[in-house]
One Martini backbone bead per residue (centre of mass of N, CA, C, O) as a GRO file, in nm:
protein
  147
    1UNK     BB    1   0.936   4.487  -0.228
    2UNK     BB    2   0.731   4.225  -0.209
    3UNK     BB    3   0.399   4.150  -0.168
    4UNK     BB    4   0.227   3.926   0.006
    5UNK     BB    5  -0.043   3.762  -0.042
    6UNK     BB    6  -0.326   3.686   0.082
    7UNK     BB    7  -0.494   3.433   0.209
    8UNK     BB    8  -0.746   3.248   0.105
    9UNK     BB    9  -1.029   3.115   0.145
   10UNK     BB   10  -1.213   2.834   0.052
   11UNK     BB   11  -1.476   3.036  -0.040
   12UNK     BB   12  -1.330   3.198  -0.234
   13UNK     BB   13  -1.280   3.372  -0.497
   14UNK     BB   14  -1.130   3.331  -0.823
   15UNK     BB   15  -0.921   3.393  -1.044
   16UNK     BB   16  -0.800   3.285  -1.339
   17UNK     BB   17  -0.511   3.244  -1.234
   18UNK     BB   18  -0.588   3.078  -0.983
   19UNK     BB   19  -0.745   2.860  -1.132
   20UNK     BB   20  -0.518   2.767  -1.313
   21UNK     BB   21  -0.334   2.672  -1.083
   22UNK     BB   22  -0.536   2.472  -0.947
   23UNK     BB   23  -0.585   2.295  -1.214
   24UNK     BB   24  -0.346   2.296  -1.444
   25UNK     BB   25  -0.440   2.524  -1.655
   26UNK     BB   26  -0.467   2.736  -1.882
   27UNK     BB   27  -0.653   3.012  -1.935
   28UNK     BB   28  -0.744   2.951  -2.231
   29UNK     BB   29  -0.871   2.678  -2.154
   30UNK     BB   30  -1.091   2.776  -1.967
   31UNK     BB   31  -1.231   2.949  -2.184
   32UNK     BB   32  -1.286   2.715  -2.377
   33UNK     BB   33  -1.459   2.539  -2.184
   34UNK     BB   34  -1.693   2.743  -2.171
   35UNK     BB   35  -1.779   2.679  -2.476
   36UNK     BB   36  -1.823   2.349  -2.428
   37UNK     BB   37  -1.934   2.397  -2.121
   38UNK     BB   38  -2.228   2.509  -1.983
   39UNK     BB   39  -2.142   2.440  -1.668
   40UNK     BB   40  -1.926   2.664  -1.712
   41UNK     BB   41  -1.984   2.946  -1.472
   42UNK     BB   42  -1.854   3.213  -1.414
   43UNK     BB   43  -1.822   3.503  -1.271
   44UNK     BB   44  -1.906   3.823  -1.414
   45UNK     BB   45  -1.773   4.125  -1.437
   46UNK     BB   46  -1.682   4.408  -1.501
   47UNK     BB   47  -1.500   4.366  -1.801
   48UNK     BB   48  -1.501   4.030  -1.780
   49UNK     BB   49  -1.430   3.928  -1.514
   50UNK     BB   50  -1.332   3.633  -1.361
   51UNK     BB   51  -1.503   3.422  -1.111
   52UNK     BB   52  -1.429   3.146  -0.906
   53UNK     BB   53  -1.573   2.904  -0.754
   54UNK     BB   54  -1.527   2.622  -0.583
   55UNK     BB   55  -1.705   2.451  -0.777
   56UNK     BB   56  -1.557   2.531  -1.037
   57UNK     BB   57  -1.287   2.401  -0.966
   58UNK     BB   58  -1.390   2.111  -0.944
   59UNK     BB   59  -1.496   2.092  -1.235
   60UNK     BB   60  -1.228   2.156  -1.378
   61UNK     BB   61  -1.074   1.915  -1.262
   62UNK     BB   62  -1.257   1.705  -1.390
   63UNK     BB   63  -1.212   1.777  -1.681
   64UNK     BB   64  -0.910   1.736  -1.685
   65UNK     BB   65  -0.910   1.441  -1.601
   66UNK     BB   66  -1.093   1.328  -1.827
   67UNK     BB   67  -0.920   1.434  -2.068
   68UNK     BB   68  -0.613   1.365  -1.974
   69UNK     BB   69  -0.631   1.089  -1.798
   70UNK     BB   70  -0.895   0.926  -1.927
   71UNK     BB   71  -0.953   1.010  -2.247
   72UNK     BB   72  -1.172   1.193  -2.302
   73UNK     BB   73  -1.388   1.366  -2.471
   74UNK     BB   74  -1.584   1.626  -2.501
   75UNK     BB   75  -1.836   1.455  -2.562
   76UNK     BB   76  -1.796   1.263  -2.321
   77UNK     BB   77  -1.835   1.478  -2.100
   78UNK     BB   78  -2.111   1.573  -2.192
   79UNK     BB   79  -2.248   1.295  -2.156
   80UNK     BB   80  -2.185   1.258  -1.858
   81UNK     BB   81  -2.345   1.506  -1.768
   82UNK     BB   82  -2.618   1.421  -1.888
   83UNK     BB   83  -2.637   1.133  -1.742
   84UNK     BB   84  -2.519   1.225  -1.425
   85UNK     BB   85  -2.432   1.504  -1.371
   86UNK     BB   86  -2.260   1.742  -1.190
   87UNK     BB   87  -2.195   1.601  -0.921
   88UNK     BB   88  -2.066   1.347  -1.049
   89UNK     BB   89  -1.853   1.492  -1.214
   90UNK     BB   90  -1.711   1.638  -0.970
   91UNK     BB   91  -1.593   1.375  -0.839
   92UNK     BB   92  -1.344   1.372  -1.037
   93UNK     BB   93  -1.195   1.620  -0.909
   94UNK     BB   94  -1.306   1.576  -0.586
   95UNK     BB   95  -1.418   1.338  -0.375
   96UNK     BB   96  -1.378   1.521  -0.095
   97UNK     BB   97  -1.550   1.735  -0.186
   98UNK     BB   98  -1.781   1.983  -0.141
   99UNK     BB   99  -2.079   1.970  -0.333
  100UNK     BB  100  -2.295   2.242  -0.419
  101UNK     BB  101  -2.605   2.285  -0.521
  102UNK     BB  102  -2.828   2.463  -0.670
  103UNK     BB  103  -3.156   2.449  -0.607
  104UNK     BB  104  -3.267   2.554  -0.896
  105UNK     BB  105  -3.090   2.353  -1.073
  106UNK     BB  106  -3.132   2.101  -0.897
  107UNK     BB  107  -3.299   1.797  -1.018
  108UNK     BB  108  -3.382   1.516  -0.916
  109UNK     BB  109  -3.441   1.215  -1.009
  110UNK     BB  110  -3.686   1.005  -1.023
  111UNK     BB  111  -3.772   0.725  -0.887
  112UNK     BB  112  -3.877   0.432  -0.954
  113UNK     BB  113  -4.130   0.242  -0.921
  114UNK     BB  114  -4.172  -0.039  -0.691
  115UNK     BB  115  -4.291  -0.356  -0.596
  116UNK     BB  116  -4.045  -0.411  -0.456
  117UNK     BB  117  -3.881  -0.480  -0.186
  118UNK     BB  118  -3.637  -0.430   0.001
  119UNK     BB  119  -3.347  -0.551   0.075
  120UNK     BB  120  -3.225  -0.789   0.307
  121UNK     BB  121  -3.048  -0.992   0.509
  122UNK     BB  122  -3.295  -1.208   0.499
  123UNK     BB  123  -3.249  -1.165   0.164
  124UNK     BB  124  -3.031  -1.309  -0.042
  125UNK     BB  125  -3.168  -1.286  -0.323
  126UNK     BB  126  -3.209  -0.980  -0.320
  127UNK     BB  127  -2.910  -0.909  -0.285
  128UNK     BB  128  -2.812  -1.045  -0.543
  129UNK     BB  129  -2.977  -0.862  -0.732
  130UNK     BB  130  -2.849  -0.595  -0.646
  131UNK     BB  131  -2.559  -0.670  -0.718
  132UNK     BB  132  -2.613  -0.724  -1.016
  133UNK     BB  133  -2.710  -0.436  -1.082
  134UNK     BB  134  -2.448  -0.293  -0.996
  135UNK     BB  135  -2.258  -0.441  -1.194
  136UNK     BB  136  -2.404  -0.346  -1.450
  137UNK     BB  137  -2.368  -0.044  -1.399
  138UNK     BB  138  -2.060  -0.048  -1.393
  139UNK     BB  139  -2.020  -0.155  -1.680
  140UNK     BB  140  -2.154   0.087  -1.818
  141UNK     BB  141  -1.966   0.303  -1.704
  142UNK     BB  142  -1.703   0.186  -1.817
  143UNK     BB  143  -1.793   0.213  -2.113
  144UNK     BB  144  -1.825   0.520  -2.113
  145UNK     BB  145  -1.532   0.588  -2.015
  146UNK     BB  146  -1.391   0.432  -2.260
  147UNK     BB  147  -1.516   0.615  -2.504
   0.00000   0.00000   0.00000
């Protein structure tokens, strides 16, 4: 009679086989991605056993989606990580997941100083300019994702 394994909590570390099942990619692919994406860093114990944190699973799901569903290349995913950061990349894996960055790793980019005051509802021209900026940014993002 086989013993049914206990269900792990959502914050528990996963073995490579559990991570493989969660991501939907074979174990050897997860190990390959570790060599191509420096931000994929599972915890390694004695003997080289890998344990994946919840954040690692979200990042791996994002990589799989970007490579397999969205058609990006490995270099494209690397560029997306470089341009937008790990938290934004992780959003492709599970937009509803809570992704927590390590405080010492994540340094948000400083926003540029602006002489213009923020747009308000009373300033329709300012709002129109903000919308135009957002649409231009979206077009650039779509172009990067299409590459």
